[in-house]
C-alpha positions as CSV (number, residue, x, y, z in Angstrom):
1,X,6.1,13.4,23.0
2,X,6.0,15.9,25.7
3,X,4.3,19.3,25.2
4,X,6.3,22.5,24.8
5,X,6.8,24.6,27.9
6,X,5.4,27.6,26.0
7,X,2.2,25.7,25.3
8,X,1.9,24.8,29.0
9,X,2.5,28.4,30.0
10,X,-0.1,29.7,27.6
11,X,-2.7,27.5,29.1
12,X,-1.9,28.7,32.7
13,X,-1.4,32.4,32.1
14,X,-4.2,35.0,31.7
15,X,-5.0,35.7,28.0
16,X,-4.3,39.4,28.4
17,X,-0.7,38.7,29.7
18,X,0.3,36.2,26.9
19,X,1.6,38.8,24.6
20,X,3.7,40.5,27.3
21,X,5.1,37.1,28.5
22,X,6.0,36.2,24.9
23,X,8.1,39.4,24.6
24,X,9.7,39.1,28.0
25,X,10.8,35.5,27.4
26,X,11.9,36.3,23.8
27,X,9.9,35.5,20.8
28,X,12.9,34.1,18.9
29,X,13.5,31.4,21.5
30,X,9.8,30.4,21.6
31,X,9.6,30.4,17.8
32,X,12.8,28.2,17.5
33,X,11.4,25.8,20.1
34,X,8.1,25.5,18.2
35,X,10.0,24.9,14.9
36,X,12.1,22.2,16.6
37,X,9.1,20.6,18.1
38,X,7.3,20.5,14.7
39,X,10.5,18.9,13.2
40,X,10.6,16.3,16.1
41,X,7.0,15.5,15.5
42,X,7.6,14.9,11.8
43,X,10.5,12.5,12.6
44,X,8.4,10.7,15.2
45,X,5.7,10.2,12.6
46,X,8.2,8.9,10.1
47,X,9.7,6.5,12.6
48,X,6.2,5.3,13.5
49,X,5.4,4.6,9.8
50,X,8.7,2.7,9.4
51,X,7.9,0.6,12.5
52,X,4.4,-0.2,11.3
53,X,5.8,-1.2,7.9
54,X,8.4,-3.5,9.6
55,X,5.8,-5.1,11.8
56,X,3.6,-5.7,8.8
57,X,6.5,-7.3,6.9
58,X,7.6,-9.4,9.9
59,X,4.0,-10.6,10.2
60,X,4.0,-11.8,6.6
61,X,7.3,-13.6,6.3
62,X,9.8,-15.2,8.6
63,X,12.9,-17.2,7.7
64,X,11.3,-20.4,9.1
65,X,8.3,-19.9,6.8
66,X,10.5,-19.4,3.8
67,X,12.4,-22.6,4.5
68,X,9.3,-24.6,4.8
69,X,7.7,-23.1,1.7
70,X,10.9,-23.0,-0.5
71,X,10.0,-26.0,-2.6
72,X,6.5,-24.8,-3.3
73,X,7.7,-21.3,-4.1
74,X,10.3,-22.7,-6.5
75,X,7.7,-24.9,-8.2
76,X,5.4,-21.9,-8.5
77,X,8.2,-19.8,-10.1
78,X,9.1,-22.7,-12.5
79,X,5.4,-23.0,-13.5
80,X,5.2,-19.3,-14.1
81,X,8.4,-19.4,-16.2
82,X,7.0,-22.3,-18.3
83,X,3.7,-20.5,-18.8
84,X,5.6,-17.3,-19.9
85,X,7.6,-19.4,-22.4
86,X,4.4,-21.0,-23.7
87,X,2.8,-17.6,-24.1
88,X,5.8,-16.3,-25.9
89,X,5.8,-19.3,-28.3
90,X,2.1,-18.9,-29.0
91,X,2.4,-15.1,-29.7
92,X,5.4,-15.7,-31.9
93,X,3.4,-18.3,-33.9
94,X,0.6,-15.7,-34.3
95,X,3.1,-13.1,-35.5
96,X,4.6,-15.6,-38.0
97,X,1.1,-16.5,-39.3
98,X,0.2,-12.8,-39.7
99,X,3.4,-12.2,-41.5
100,X,2.7,-15.1,-43.9
101,X,-0.8,-13.7,-44.5
102,X,0.6,-10.3,-45.3
103,X,3.0,-11.9,-47.8
104,X,0.2,-13.8,-49.5
105,X,-2.0,-10.8,-49.7
106,X,0.8,-8.7,-51.0
107,X,1.4,-11.3,-53.8
108,X,-2.3,-11.1,-54.7
109,X,-2.2,-7.4,-54.9
110,X,0.8,-7.3,-57.1
111,X,-1.2,-8.1,-60.2
112,X,0.1,-6.7,-63.4
113,X,-1.3,-3.3,-64.4
114,X,-2.7,-3.2,-67.9
115,X,-0.8,-1.1,-70.4
116,X,-1.9,2.5,-70.9
117,X,-3.0,1.9,-74.5
118,X,-5.5,-0.8,-73.3
119,X,-6.8,1.5,-70.5
120,X,-7.3,4.3,-73.0
121,X,-9.2,2.0,-75.4
122,X,-11.3,0.7,-72.5
123,X,-12.1,4.3,-71.6
124,X,-13.2,5.1,-75.1
125,X,-15.4,2.0,-75.1
126,X,-17.2,2.9,-71.9
127,X,-17.6,6.6,-72.8
128,X,-19.7,5.8,-75.8
129,X,-23.3,6.8,-75.4
130,X,-25.4,3.7,-74.8
131,X,-28.2,5.0,-77.1
132,X,-25.7,5.3,-79.9
133,X,-24.5,1.7,-79.3
134,X,-28.1,0.3,-79.3
135,X,-29.0,2.1,-82.5
136,X,-25.9,0.9,-84.2
137,X,-26.4,-2.8,-83.4
138,X,-30.1,-3.4,-83.3
139,X,-33.1,-1.6,-84.6
140,X,-35.6,-0.4,-82.0
141,X,-38.3,-3.0,-81.3
142,X,-41.7,-2.4,-82.8
143,X,-44.2,-0.9,-80.5
144,X,-46.9,-3.2,-79.2
145,X,-50.4,-2.1,-78.8
146,X,-51.7,-1.5,-75.4
147,X,-54.6,-3.9,-76.1
148,X,-52.2,-6.8,-76.5
149,X,-50.6,-6.0,-73.2
150,X,-54.1,-5.7,-71.6
151,X,-55.0,-9.2,-72.9
152,X,-51.9,-10.7,-71.4
153,X,-52.7,-9.1,-68.0
154,X,-56.2,-10.5,-68.2
155,X,-54.9,-14.1,-68.9
156,X,-52.5,-13.8,-66.0
157,X,-55.2,-12.6,-63.6
158,X,-57.6,-15.3,-64.6
159,X,-54.9,-17.9,-64.1
160,X,-54.4,-16.6,-60.6
161,X,-58.0,-16.7,-59.8
162,X,-58.4,-20.4,-60.8
163,X,-57.6,-23.0,-58.1
164,X,-54.6,-25.2,-58.8
165,X,-56.3,-28.5,-57.8
166,X,-59.8,-29.0,-59.2
């Protein structure tokens, strides 16, 4: 792209005279040209991007290459399709199996709830003080003397001290 005339003039004119030259030539005309130049630069950049993209695409694929690779590409697409179908079938089987497990677990959970009368009776049974139950069914065991317990401990200790094989 060629540079703007104003940019060329600005480089050649004395810095002190630039403002006066800008007013003499007309700032609207210079500003319009700068805006149009910026727009042209943007379009040139866009065109350059498109050309680079087209060159990249042309470098990757040509009609002759597609014709020679057609059979392999079709085979690859068919393989991919079969793999997708197999994956779908597998996942569907997993979903069916999970659904069956949910149904089995639901049947196990749907156990009959005992009647309220039975639950109330059970509550009364477990709310009885355990000391009351023990005293009602069996008398308290007689107290053993501590000397008897001491003798048992001594026997156990002496048995531990003796070797097993003599």
